[in-house]
C-alpha positions in Angstrom: -25.4 3.2 10.6 -25.0 3.7 14.3 -21.7 3.2 16.2 -22.0 3.0 19.9 -18.8 3.1 21.9 -19.1 1.9 25.5 -16.2 1.7 27.8 -15.5 1.4 31.5 -12.5 1.9 33.8 -12.0 -1.7 34.8 -12.7 -4.2 32.0 -15.2 -4.4 29.2 -18.7 -3.2 28.7 -20.7 -4.3 25.6 -24.1 -3.7 24.1 -25.7 -7.0 23.0 -27.8 -5.4 20.3 -24.8 -4.4 18.2 -23.8 -6.3 15.1 -20.1 -5.8 14.7 -17.7 -6.2 17.7 -14.5 -4.2 18.0 -12.3 -5.3 20.9 -9.3 -3.2 22.1 -7.1 -5.0 24.7 -5.2 -2.3 26.6 -3.1 -5.0 28.3 -1.3 -6.0 25.1 1.0 -4.1 22.8 1.2 -5.6 19.3 4.3 -5.9 17.1 4.9 -7.0 13.5 8.4 -8.3 13.6 10.6 -5.3 14.3 7.8 -2.9 13.9 6.1 -1.9 17.2 5.0 1.7 16.6 3.4 3.8 13.9 6.0 4.9 11.4 4.4 7.9 9.8 7.1 8.2 7.0 5.8 4.9 5.6 2.2 5.9 5.0 1.3 9.6 5.0 3.0 10.7 1.9 2.3 12.3 -1.5 3.6 11.9 -5.0 5.8 15.0 -4.6 9.4 15.8 -4.0 11.0 19.0 -2.6 10.6 21.6 -5.3 9.7 25.1 -6.2 5.9 24.7 -6.7 5.0 26.0 -3.3 5.8 29.3 -1.6 7.5 29.4 1.8 4.2 30.2 3.4 2.6 27.2 1.7 5.4 25.0 2.8 4.9 26.2 6.4 1.3 25.1 6.2 2.2 21.8 4.7 4.7 21.1 7.4 2.1 21.9 10.0 -0.2 19.1 8.8 2.8 16.7 8.4 2.6 16.6 4.7 4.9 13.8 3.6 6.8 13.8 0.3 7.7 10.5 -1.4 8.6 10.2 -5.0 10.6 12.0 -7.6 11.3 11.5 -11.3 15.0 12.2 -11.9 17.7 10.7 -14.1 20.9 12.0 -15.8 18.9 14.1 -18.4 18.7 13.4 -21.3 18.4 9.8 -20.4 20.6 7.5 -18.4 21.7 5.5 -21.4 25.1 5.9 -23.0 23.2 5.8 -26.3 22.3 9.5 -25.5 25.9 10.4 -25.2 25.8 11.3 -21.5 29.2 11.5 -19.9 30.4 11.6 -16.3 31.7 15.1 -16.8 28.4 16.4 -18.0 26.7 14.8 -15.0 29.2 16.4 -12.7 28.5 19.9 -14.2 24.7 19.4 -14.1 25.0 18.1 -10.6 26.7 21.2 -9.4 24.1 23.4 -10.9 21.2 21.3 -9.6 22.7 21.3 -6.1 23.1 25.1 -6.0 19.5 25.5 -7.2 18.1 22.9 -4.8 19.7 24.6 -1.8 17.8 27.8 -2.5 14.4 26.2 -2.2 12.3 27.3 0.8 12.0 23.7 2.1 15.6 22.8 1.7 17.5 20.8 4.3 20.3 18.3 3.6 18.1 15.3 4.4 15.1 16.5 2.3 15.6 13.8 -0.3 16.4 10.9 2.1 12.8 9.4 2.2 12.2 9.9 -1.5 11.8 7.1 -4.0 13.8 8.1 -7.1 12.5 6.8 -10.4 12.5 7.6 -14.1 10.3 7.3 -17.2 11.3 4.0 -18.9 11.2 5.3 -22.5 10.8 8.6 -24.4 7.1 7.6 -24.8 4.7 9.4 -27.1 5.6 12.8 -25.8 9.3 12.3 -26.6 10.4 12.8 -23.0 14.2 13.4 -22.5 14.1 12.2 -18.9 14.1 8.4 -19.4 16.1 5.4 -18.5 16.0 2.5 -21.0 17.1 1.9 -24.6 16.4 -1.2 -26.5 19.9 -2.7 -27.4 18.8 -6.2 -28.2 18.6 -9.5 -26.3 21.4 -10.1 -23.7 22.6 -6.5 -23.8 25.1 -5.2 -21.3 23.6 -2.4 -19.1 26.6 -1.9 -16.9 27.5 1.4 -18.6 24.0 2.7 -17.8 24.4 1.5 -14.2 27.8 3.3 -13.8 26.2 6.5 -15.2 23.4 6.2 -12.6 26.1 5.8 -9.9 27.8 8.9 -11.1 24.4 10.7 -11.1 23.9 9.8 -7.4 27.5 10.8 -6.6 27.5 14.2 -8.3 23.9 15.2 -7.6 23.7 14.1 -4.0 27.0 13.0 -2.3 29.2 15.8 -3.7 26.5 18.4 -2.8 26.3 17.2 0.8 22.6 16.0 0.2 21.5 12.7 1.6 21.0 10.0 -0.9 17.4 8.9 -1.7 16.7 5.7 0.3 14.9 3.9 -2.6 15.7 3.6 -6.3 13.1 2.4 -8.8 15.1 2.5 -12.0 11.9 2.8 -14.1 8.3 3.7 -13.6 5.7 1.3 -15.0 8.0 0.0 -17.7 6.0 -2.9 -19.0 3.2 -0.7 -20.3 5.9 0.8 -22.5 7.3 -2.5 -23.8 5.7 -1.9 -27.2 7.4 1.4 -27.6 10.2 -0.4 -29.5 8.0 -2.2 -32.0 9.4 0.2 -34.7 12.7 -1.7 -34.4 10.9 -5.1 -34.4 11.4 -5.8 -30.7 8.9 -8.2 -29.2 7.1 -7.0 -26.1 8.1 -10.1 -24.2 11.8 -9.6 -25.1 11.7 -6.0 -24.1 10.2 -7.0 -20.7 13.0 -9.4 -20.1 15.6 -6.9 -21.0 14.0 -4.3 -18.7 14.3 -6.8 -15.9 18.0 -7.5 -16.7 18.5 -3.7 -16.7 17.2 -3.6 -13.1 19.5 -6.4 -12.1 22.7 -4.7 -13.5 21.6 -1.4 -12.0 21.1 -2.9 -8.6 24.5 -4.7 -8.8 26.4 -1.5 -9.4 24.5 0.7 -6.9 24.8 -1.9 -4.2 28.5 -1.9 -4.8 28.9 1.8 -4.6 26.1 2.8 -2.2 25.3 -0.2 0.1 22.6 1.6 2.0 20.5 2.4 -1.1 17.7 -0.1 -1.8 16.9 -0.9 -5.4 13.7 -2.6 -6.5 10.8 -2.6 -9.0 9.2 -2.9 -11.3 6.6 -0.3 -10.3 4.0 -2.4 -11.9 1.2 -0.2 -13.3 -1.5 -2.9 -13.5 -1.0 -5.8 -11.2 -3.7 -7.8 -13.0 -1.9 -10.9 -11.7 -4.7 -13.4 -12.3 -5.1 -12.5 -16.0 -5.4 -13.1 -18.8 -7.7 -16.0 -18.6 -7.8 -16.6 -14.9 -4.6 -18.6 -15.5 -2.1 -16.2 -13.9 -0.3 -15.8 -17.2 0.0 -12.0 -16.5 1.8 -12.9 -13.2 4.1 -15.5 -14.8 5.1 -13.3 -17.8 5.6 -10.1 -15.8 6.0 -10.0 -12.0 7.3 -13.6 -11.5 9.6 -13.3 -14.5 10.9 -10.0 -13.1 11.5 -11.4 -9.6 13.3 -14.5 -11.1 15.5 -12.4 -13.3 16.6 -9.8 -10.8 16.9 -12.4 -8.1 18.9 -11.7 -4.9 19.8 -8.2 -6.1 16.1 -7.2 -5.5 15.7 -5.3 -2.3 11.9 -4.8 -2.6 9.0 -5.4 -5.0 7.1 -2.3 -6.0 3.7 -1.9 -7.7 0.7 0.4 -7.9 -2.7 -0.1 -6.4 -5.6 1.8 -7.9 -9.3 1.6 -7.6 -10.7 2.5 -11.0 -13.4 2.2 -13.7 -14.9 -0.9 -15.3 -15.9 -1.4 -18.9 -19.4 0.0 -18.1 -17.8 3.3 -16.8 -18.7 2.4 -13.2 -16.3 2.7 -10.2 -14.7 -0.6 -9.3 -12.2 -1.5 -6.5 -9.0 -3.2 -5.7 -9.4 -2.0 -2.1 -10.4 -4.9 0.1 -9.8 -8.5 -0.6 -8.2 -8.0 -4.1 -5.3 -5.9 -2.9 -4.7 -8.5 -0.1 -4.5 -11.2 -2.8 -2.0 -9.2 -4.8 0.2 -8.6 -1.8 -0.1 -12.2 -0.7 1.0 -13.8 -4.0 4.0 -11.5 -4.2 5.0 -12.2 -0.6 4.1 -15.9 -0.8 6.2 -16.5 -4.0 9.2 -14.6 -2.6 8.9 -16.8 0.6 9.1 -19.9 -1.5 12.0 -18.6 -3.7 14.1 -16.7 -1.1 13.0 -18.2 2.2 11.2 -15.1 3.3 8.9 -12.4 1.7 10.7 -9.5 0.1 9.6 -6.1 1.4 6.8 -4.3 -0.5 6.9 -0.7 -1.7 3.7 0.8 -3.1 5.0 3.7 -5.1 1.5 4.9 -6.2 -2.0 4.2 -4.8 -5.4 5.7 -4.8 -8.1 6.0 -7.5 -7.8 6.8 -11.2 -10.1 7.0 -14.2 -9.1 8.0 -17.7 -12.2 10.1 -18.2 -11.1 12.4 -15.3 -8.3 13.9 -17.3 -10.8 15.8 -19.6 -13.1 16.9 -16.8 -13.4 20.1 -14.8 -12.5 20.2 -11.1 -15.0 18.2 -9.0 -15.4 18.0 -5.2 -17.0 14.6 -5.6 -13.9 13.4 -7.5 -11.8 14.5 -4.5 -14.0 12.4 -2.3 -13.6 9.3 -4.4 -9.8 9.7 -4.3 -9.9 10.3 -0.5 -12.2 7.3 0.0 -9.8 4.9 -1.9 -6.6 6.3 -0.4 -8.0 5.9 3.2 -9.2 2.3 2.6 -5.8 1.4 1.2 -3.8 3.2 3.9 -5.6 1.3 6.6 -4.9 -2.0 4.8 -1.2 -1.2 4.5 -1.1 -0.1 8.1 -2.5 -3.6 9.1 0.7 -5.2 7.7 3.4 -2.7 8.6 6.3 -5.1 9.2 6.8 -5.9 5.5 5.8 -2.5 4.0 8.7 -0.1 3.2 6.8 2.8 2.0 3.4 3.8 0.4 2.8 6.8 -1.8 -0.8 8.1 -2.1 -1.1 9.6 -5.5 -1.5 13.2 -4.6 0.2 15.7 -6.8 1.3 19.3 -5.9 0.0 22.0 -8.3 1.0 20.2 -11.5 1.9 23.5 -13.1 3.5 21.4 -16.0 0.0 20.5 -17.2 -1.1 22.3 -20.3 -4.9 22.0 -20.0 -7.6 24.3 -18.8 -8.8 21.6 -16.4 -6.6 20.9 -13.3 -4.8 17.6 -12.9 -7.3 15.5 -11.0 -4.9 14.6 -8.2 -3.6 18.1 -7.2 -3.7 19.3 -3.6 -3.8 22.9 -4.9 -5.5 24.5 -7.9 -6.3 27.9 -9.4 -9.8 29.1 -8.7 -11.8 31.3 -11.0 -10.0 34.4 -9.8 -6.6 32.9 -10.7 -5.6 32.4 -7.1 -4.2 29.2 -5.7 -6.4 27.3 -3.2 -6.2 23.9 -1.5 -8.4 21.1 -2.8 -10.2 18.7 -0.5 -7.3 16.2 -1.0 -5.4 18.2 1.7 -7.9 16.8 4.2 -6.1 13.4 4.0 -3.1 15.0 5.8 -5.3 17.0 8.2 -7.1 13.9 9.2 -4.0 11.8 10.0 -1.7 14.5 11.3 -2.1 13.8 15.0 -1.9 10.0 14.9 1.0 8.5 16.8 1.9 5.7 19.3 2.5 2.0 19.6 0.3 -0.6 18.1 -2.2 -2.1 20.6 -4.2 -5.3 20.1 -7.4 -4.4 18.1 -9.8 -6.9 16.6 -12.9 -6.5 14.4 -15.5 -9.3 14.0 -16.3 -8.1 10.5 -13.6 -7.9 7.8 -15.4 -4.9 6.2 -14.6 -2.8 9.3 -10.9 -2.2 9.4 -9.6 -1.4 12.9 -6.4 -0.3 14.5 -5.4 1.1 17.9 -2.4 3.1 19.0 -1.3 4.0 22.5 0.8 7.1 23.1 1.3 7.5 26.9 -2.1 8.8 28.1 -3.8 8.8 24.7 -5.4 5.9 23.0 -6.4 6.4 19.3 -8.8 3.9 17.8 -9.0 4.1 14.0 -12.0 2.6 12.2 -12.6 2.4 8.4 -15.7 1.1 6.7 -15.1 -0.7 3.4 -18.8 -1.6 2.8 -22.3 -0.6 3.7 -23.4 1.0 6.9 -23.1 -1.4 9.9 -23.8 -1.3 13.6 -20.8 -1.5 15.7 -19.9 -2.2 19.3 -16.5 -1.1 20.7 -15.1 -2.7 23.9 -12.1 -1.3 25.7 -10.7 -3.9 28.0 -8.1 -3.9 30.8 -7.6 -0.2 31.5 -6.5 -1.2 35.0 -8.2 1.7 36.9 -7.2 4.5 34.5 -10.0 7.1 34.1 -11.0 8.7 30.8 -10.7 12.5 30.9 -11.9 13.3 27.5 -13.0 11.8 24.1 -12.4 13.4 20.8 -13.7 12.3 17.4 -12.1 13.1 14.0 -14.2 12.0 11.1 -13.7 12.0 7.3 -16.8 11.3 5.2 -18.9 12.7 2.4 -22.0 14.7 2.5 -23.8 15.0 -0.9 -20.6 14.0 -2.6 -18.5 16.6 -0.8 -15.7 15.6 1.6 -16.3 16.6 5.2 -13.5 16.7 7.8 -15.0 17.1 11.3 -13.6 17.3 14.8 -15.9 16.9 17.8 -15.2 17.0 21.5 -17.4 14.9 23.8 -17.7 14.8 27.5 -18.8 11.8 29.5 -18.0 8.1 28.8 -20.5 7.3 26.1 -20.2 8.3 22.5 -22.8 7.8 19.8 -22.2 8.6 16.1 -23.1 7.5 12.6 -20.3 5.6 10.8 -21.2 5.9 7.1 -20.1 3.8 4.2 -16.5 4.6 3.3 -16.1 6.8 6.4 -12.9 6.8 8.5 -13.0 7.8 12.1 -10.3 8.3 14.8 -11.6 8.1 18.3 -9.1 9.5 20.8 -9.4 8.7 24.5 -7.3 10.8 26.9 -6.7 9.0 30.2 -5.7 10.6 33.5 -2.6 8.4 33.7 -0.4 6.7 31.2 -1.3 3.2 30.3 1.3 0.4 30.5 0.3 -2.8 28.7 1.9 -5.7 30.5 2.2 -8.1 27.5 3.0 -8.1 23.8 1.5 -10.0 20.9 3.8 -10.6 17.9 2.0 -11.0 14.6 3.6 -13.4 12.2 2.5 -14.6 8.7 3.5 -18.0 7.3 3.0 -18.9 3.7 2.5 -22.4 2.3 5.4 -24.1 0.5 3.4 -24.2 -2.7 1.1 -21.8 -4.5 -1.0 -21.4 -7.6 -3.0 -24.7 -7.8 -5.7 -25.0 -10.4 -9.2 -25.8 -9.2 -10.7 -29.1 -10.4 -14.2 -30.2 -9.4 -14.3 -32.5 -6.5 -10.5 -32.8 -6.2 -8.6 -31.7 -3.1 -5.9 -29.1 -3.3 -3.5 -29.5 -0.4 -0.9 -27.1 1.0 1.7 -27.4 3.8 2.2 -24.4 6.1 5.1 -24.6 8.5 5.0 -22.4 11.6 7.0 -21.8 14.7 6.4 -23.2 18.1 5.3 -20.9 20.9 2.3 -19.7 22.8 -0.4 -18.4 20.5 -3.5 -16.2 21.1 -5.3 -16.4 17.8 -4.9 -17.5 14.2 -6.4 -16.8 10.8 -6.1 -19.1 7.8 -5.9 -16.8 4.8 -6.7 -18.3 1.4 -6.2 -16.5 -1.9 -8.9 -17.5 -4.5 -9.4 -16.7 -8.1 -12.7 -17.9 -9.5 -14.7 -17.1 -12.6 -17.9 -15.1 -12.1 -21.0 -17.3 -11.9 -19.0 -19.9 -10.0 -19.1 -20.2 -6.2 -16.2 -18.2 -4.8 -15.8 -20.4 -1.7 -14.8 -24.0 -1.6 -17.3 -26.6 -0.6 -14.9 -28.0 2.0 -11.9 -26.7 3.8 -9.9 -28.8 6.3 -7.0 -27.9 8.6 -5.1 -30.9 9.8 -8.1 -33.0 9.0 -10.6 -30.9 10.8 -13.4 -29.3 8.7 -14.0 -25.6 9.1 -17.0 -23.5 8.1 -15.9 -20.8 5.7 -17.2 -17.3 6.3 -19.2 -15.9 3.4 -17.7 -12.4 4.0 -14.3 -10.9 3.2 -12.7 -7.4 3.0 -14.7 -5.3 0.6 -17.3 -6.3 -2.0 -17.9 -9.3 -4.3 -15.9 -7.8 -7.2 -18.8 -8.7 -9.6 -18.2 -5.4 -11.5 -14.4 -5.2 -11.3 -13.4 -7.2 -14.4 -15.1 -9.6 -16.7 -13.0 -12.6 -15.7 -13.9 -13.1 -12.0 -13.1 -12.7 -8.4 -9.6 -12.6 -7.1 -9.3 -12.0 -3.3 -8.3 -13.3 0.1 -10.8 -14.9 2.5 -9.9 -15.1 6.2 -11.0 -18.1 8.2 -10.5 -18.0 12.0 -9.1 -21.3 13.2 -8.6 -22.7 16.7 -5.0 -22.5 18.0 -5.3 -26.0 19.5 -5.8 -27.3 15.9 -2.4 -26.0 14.8 0.8 -28.1 14.4 4.3 -27.1 13.4 3.6 -28.6 10.0 0.0 -27.9 9.0 -1.9 -29.5 6.1 -4.6 -27.4 4.5 -6.9 -28.9 1.9 -9.7 -27.3 -0.2 -12.3 -28.9 -2.4 -14.5 -27.0 -4.8 -17.7 -28.4 -6.3 -17.1 -26.9 -9.8 -14.1 -26.6 -12.0 -12.3 -23.3 -12.8 -10.0 -20.8 -11.2 -7.0 -21.1 -8.9 -6.1 -21.2 -5.3 -3.3 -18.6 -5.4 -2.0 -18.7 -1.9 -2.5 -20.2 1.6 -1.1 -18.6 4.7 -1.5 -18.7 8.5 -1.6 -15.3 10.2 -0.9 -15.9 13.9 -0.6 -13.6 17.0 2.1 -15.1 19.3 2.2 -14.2 23.0 5.7 -13.0 23.9 
């Protein structure tokens, strides 16, 4: 695929032969609520915490590429439950020892743990872990003793040592996949899940009382298969919805994990694209109905995983597949930054704890055949993103498979492009530079060549750039101007969810939704519809109306058709551009499908307001 970037000093230049249009309006900043600039600490992280795996020299390198740390498994060992006999005095003594040891690490500073998500294993598990959080104590149990122990843990490990508290607490990691760990005491999985949710609530109540600035959430869902089990959203109802309802107003954020993976045929399959949009929309949409506004999202793991990788030797191609998925997902999270608290790409350190001749598939450093430590290709993620900064600028793509973002940092404009699907021809238009001249153009590209990740920096002279944008490639095009650019207007992106959700599809019957929006001057609007449909059924409705006006529904959406993802069907969001003159304060959206089956999960209006 060929990408031609044409730009001029005063306005826009386009090439008619190009298929996909990317428009960058240099006259308009873009905000997402209170978020106006790239917040690197939200996105460019790893599943690591400050520790002793790396030498001082290695830490210096990691700091130079802005390597972010993000998550740590810690609890009052051996378990935060009083059933283990843990006392406050024991925690105080262990906290003193831990603090003294922590302060000797080469990367230590008092705020080193501030941006960390603190979590714990939910149960001892098959390995008999002693670092775990939850004990089955029966229905309606009191978990306030465990909550007070956790508060003591934070006090003695962090506060008393002069170390900043972790900002985010996930009391358990992926607890519901361990709900059957208590079957030996005749506990029903469904009862265990409810009690785990109640545990979260009591934990949050105590920690909010003692540490008001600490955010508590969960449930770090391992498998957000929300539309399952029979395309009836029973998985959602019995897990995520139940959890949100149980914890209620004590919940500061909803956390979950997003992974591309493997289907039943052993082929790669993907949540990246429309599916992860549908997952985020149903969580936000339901919280908007229940609480009056969406709860913030925290994605405490994301990337790609396959069970068969754990028994395989190191593979450069595997590194590429992980990089590919993490970059797709990072771009999608960056397109909705106002409600994202933090995202953790699943990159491990050296994983020296692993007792296996094959390296842990997600390590950034591994031992080579000579026994020396060397960086894996996964380090390229941080090298690729390390220089990105600036305020959001209005960027639009005419094709949902091409994700686009733009950031302005004084004289430097960075345009980021990511390709979710097959090769496409693109056309990039830079508009309203107001006489500023381009001094230089630099390209940073991350792609694969014969299965091996390639990170490439190229300098160009002149004002015309040609390159090939491959499938799954990510590119940062950096324009350096002779003078700082000063956009004169601001667009504020706002998303409004319908007052209802989850409506079953019946052949020929209209499903109607009401979406209430604010008054004000608008530049553009998207109607975003979450759809779950069985395979072999038409994904799109036969008719869609906004306030009585029929709209043609695009037969394209972020990513692929999901035909190989699961056996049940498609679950994703489809974007429909709508005319702003067709909008009212109270909007009626109706959809009619020709055939029965599936669900309309969410309906939302995504609108750019002119401030």
